[in-house]
C-alpha positions in Angstrom: 15.2 115.3 252.6 14.8 117.7 255.5 15.8 116.5 259.0 13.1 117.2 261.7 14.1 117.0 265.3 12.9 118.4 268.6 14.9 121.5 269.5 15.4 123.4 272.8 17.2 126.6 273.5 18.2 126.8 277.1 19.6 129.3 279.7 22.3 127.4 281.6 23.4 128.6 285.1 21.2 131.7 285.3 21.3 133.6 288.6 18.6 135.9 287.1 16.3 135.2 284.1 18.4 135.4 280.9 21.6 135.7 282.9 23.2 132.4 282.1 24.9 130.9 279.1 22.6 130.1 276.0 22.7 126.6 274.6 20.9 124.9 271.7 20.0 121.2 272.0 18.9 119.0 269.2 17.1 115.9 270.5 16.5 112.7 268.4 19.6 113.5 266.3 20.1 110.1 264.7 19.5 111.4 261.2 22.1 114.1 261.3 25.4 113.8 259.5 28.6 115.2 261.0 28.7 117.9 258.3 25.1 119.0 259.0 25.6 119.1 262.7 28.5 121.5 262.2 26.6 123.5 259.7 23.6 123.9 262.0 25.9 124.8 264.9 27.4 127.6 262.7 23.8 128.7 261.8 22.7 129.0 265.4 25.8 131.0 266.2 25.6 130.0 269.9 28.7 129.3 271.9 27.8 125.6 271.7 25.0 123.5 270.1 24.6 119.8 271.2 23.1 116.8 269.5 21.6 113.9 271.6 22.0 110.4 270.3 21.4 106.9 271.5 24.4 105.6 273.6 26.8 103.0 272.1 27.2 101.3 275.5 24.7 100.0 278.0 26.5 101.9 280.7 25.4 105.3 279.3 22.0 107.0 279.5 22.6 108.9 276.2 25.3 110.1 273.9 26.2 113.7 273.3 28.1 115.5 270.6 29.1 119.1 271.2 29.8 121.7 268.5 31.0 125.3 268.6 30.2 127.3 265.4 33.6 126.3 264.1 34.4 122.8 265.3 33.4 119.8 267.4 34.8 119.6 271.0 35.1 116.7 273.4 33.7 118.3 276.5 32.3 121.5 277.9 30.5 122.1 281.2 27.5 124.2 280.3 26.5 122.1 277.3 26.7 119.0 279.4 24.5 120.4 282.2 22.0 121.9 279.7 21.8 118.8 277.6 21.2 116.6 280.7 18.3 119.0 281.6 16.9 118.5 278.0 17.3 114.8 278.1 15.3 114.6 281.4 12.6 117.0 280.2 12.4 115.3 276.8 11.8 111.8 278.3 14.9 110.4 276.6 16.4 109.0 279.9 15.6 108.8 283.6 18.0 109.2 286.5 19.0 106.0 288.1 20.2 106.2 291.7 20.1 110.0 291.4 22.4 110.2 288.3 22.7 110.0 284.6 25.7 108.8 282.6 26.6 110.9 279.6 28.7 109.3 276.8 30.8 111.9 274.9 34.2 112.2 273.3 35.7 112.8 276.8 34.4 109.5 278.0 31.5 108.4 280.3 30.7 111.3 282.7 28.3 110.9 285.7 25.8 113.7 286.2 24.1 114.1 289.6 20.5 114.9 289.6 19.0 116.8 292.5 15.3 117.3 292.2 13.6 120.0 294.2 11.8 123.3 293.8 14.4 123.9 291.1 16.3 121.0 289.6 20.1 121.2 290.0 22.5 119.1 287.9 26.2 118.5 288.6 28.7 116.9 286.2 31.9 115.3 287.5 34.6 117.2 285.6 37.3 115.1 283.9 40.3 114.5 286.0 42.6 117.5 285.9 46.4 117.8 286.0 48.7 120.8 286.1 51.0 121.1 283.1 52.9 124.3 284.2 52.7 126.9 286.9 54.0 130.3 287.5 54.7 133.2 285.1 58.5 133.0 285.1 59.0 131.0 281.9 55.9 132.3 280.2 56.6 135.7 278.5 53.1 135.9 277.0 51.4 135.3 280.3 53.8 137.6 282.1 53.0 140.4 279.7 49.3 139.9 280.2 49.5 140.0 284.0 52.3 142.6 284.3 50.1 145.2 286.0 47.9 142.8 288.0 48.2 142.2 291.7 48.0 138.4 291.9 46.3 136.4 294.7 47.5 133.5 296.8 47.9 130.8 294.1 50.3 131.2 291.2 48.9 131.1 287.7 48.8 127.6 286.2 48.2 125.8 282.9 45.6 123.1 283.8 44.2 120.3 281.6 41.1 118.2 282.2 38.8 117.8 279.2 39.9 121.3 278.1 43.1 123.2 278.7 43.1 126.6 280.3 45.5 129.0 281.9 44.0 130.1 285.3 45.2 133.0 287.4 44.1 134.3 290.8 43.8 138.0 291.2 44.1 139.7 294.6 40.5 140.8 294.9 37.1 140.9 293.3 37.2 144.5 292.1 40.4 143.7 290.1 38.7 140.9 288.3 35.6 142.8 287.5 37.5 145.9 286.3 40.1 144.1 284.2 40.3 145.0 280.6 42.6 142.4 279.0 44.4 142.4 275.7 42.3 139.8 273.9 44.7 139.4 271.0 47.4 138.6 273.6 45.2 136.0 275.2 44.7 134.5 271.7 48.5 134.3 271.2 48.8 132.7 274.7 46.1 130.1 273.8 47.8 129.2 270.5 51.2 128.9 272.1 49.9 126.6 274.8 47.3 124.7 272.7 44.7 125.8 275.1 41.4 127.8 275.1 42.7 130.9 276.8 42.8 132.5 280.2 40.4 132.2 283.2 40.9 134.7 286.1 39.3 134.5 289.5 39.3 136.1 292.9 38.0 135.2 296.4 35.1 137.3 297.6 33.6 138.4 300.9 30.1 138.3 299.6 27.0 136.6 301.1 25.8 135.4 297.6 29.1 133.9 296.2 32.6 132.9 297.2 34.5 133.4 293.9 34.2 135.8 291.0 35.3 134.3 287.7 35.9 135.6 284.2 36.8 133.3 281.3 38.4 134.5 278.0 38.4 131.6 275.5 40.2 133.5 272.7 41.7 130.3 271.5 38.3 129.4 270.0 37.4 132.9 268.9 35.2 133.9 271.9 36.0 137.2 273.6 34.4 136.2 277.0 32.3 133.3 278.2 29.3 134.3 280.4 29.4 130.9 282.3 32.0 128.3 281.7 31.6 125.0 283.4 34.9 123.5 282.1 37.0 126.6 283.2 35.4 126.6 286.6 36.1 122.9 287.0 39.8 123.5 286.3 39.9 126.4 288.7 38.3 124.2 291.4 40.8 121.4 290.7 43.7 123.9 291.1 42.3 125.2 294.4 41.7 121.7 295.7 45.2 120.5 294.8 47.0 123.5 296.4 44.7 124.0 299.4 43.2 120.6 300.3 42.3 121.8 303.8 41.4 125.4 302.9 38.0 127.1 303.3 37.1 126.3 299.6 38.2 122.7 299.7 34.7 121.2 299.8 33.1 123.6 297.3 31.9 127.1 296.8 29.6 129.4 294.9 30.6 131.3 291.7 29.5 134.6 290.2 30.3 135.0 286.5 29.2 137.0 283.5 28.2 140.4 284.9 30.9 142.2 283.0 29.2 141.2 279.7 25.6 141.8 280.8 24.9 138.4 282.2 24.4 137.2 285.7 25.3 133.5 286.1 25.6 131.4 289.2 27.6 128.1 289.3 28.0 125.7 292.2 31.2 123.8 292.8 31.3 120.7 295.0 34.6 118.9 295.7 34.4 115.3 296.9 37.9 114.0 297.7 39.6 114.1 294.3 36.5 114.7 292.3 35.2 118.1 291.2 31.5 118.5 290.5 30.3 121.6 288.6 26.6 122.4 288.4 23.7 124.6 288.9 20.2 125.2 287.4 19.0 125.4 283.8 15.8 127.1 282.4 14.1 126.2 279.1 13.5 129.3 277.0 12.5 127.9 273.6 10.9 124.5 272.8 9.9 123.4 269.4 11.1 121.6 266.2 14.1 122.2 263.9 13.5 121.6 260.2 16.9 121.4 258.6 17.5 120.9 254.9 20.8 119.2 254.2 22.9 120.5 251.3 
């Protein structure tokens, strides 16, 4: 029997229309098997497709499963933000005390809801910790960054929901112009059991404070136009190393222009907590009619 569910396709973190990260969201997904969720995510061929389910605990507003075209993952930032937008618009849950609670494989994650002319949503990123730092004992990383003038913070392997190498470049132009060896990033990702490499630089720009590029070659993606999880780990690294610095309470991020997108993310840092968020726009709203094998 075909499975019929409400379906949305969203633009998450757009600075300009169509500038963010696409996301597919299947609402009312109780009738979907694990295999069909994965098969549908492969068919949409989006970076991620999510499935909204009833929560298994009274503490949660809803439950979310997140799939890339190849596999299920426990957490990702832009699918979390986009799915919360879909849940609110679809009437599945309402914010209580200005927040939702998302149940997912990474645990129970609070999502702040800020209503205004444009709704903004912020997810508290999973707690992050640094596994390694510096390039001295990392020949794969050292080769990748050999000709790069690095910034104030040393590169680090940071884990929190996902695992990324992060590296600060000396200036914005170096980040925007960088043409990395993607096969080398994939080797680095496999060697460290991570997603890949995220690079960033501080900016003297009125519209944003950091420029970020994320290369998740570990899951077969060349470049991510707007990565909430990677930005959360960059923010955690900055907050840990510069707790009294100018970015310690939060900042604005530009991402995606190098691949034809224009994304804007907002970072807020509250004591030890990092919140990643921004706006979401609904582009397609309808019904998916999926016939199981």
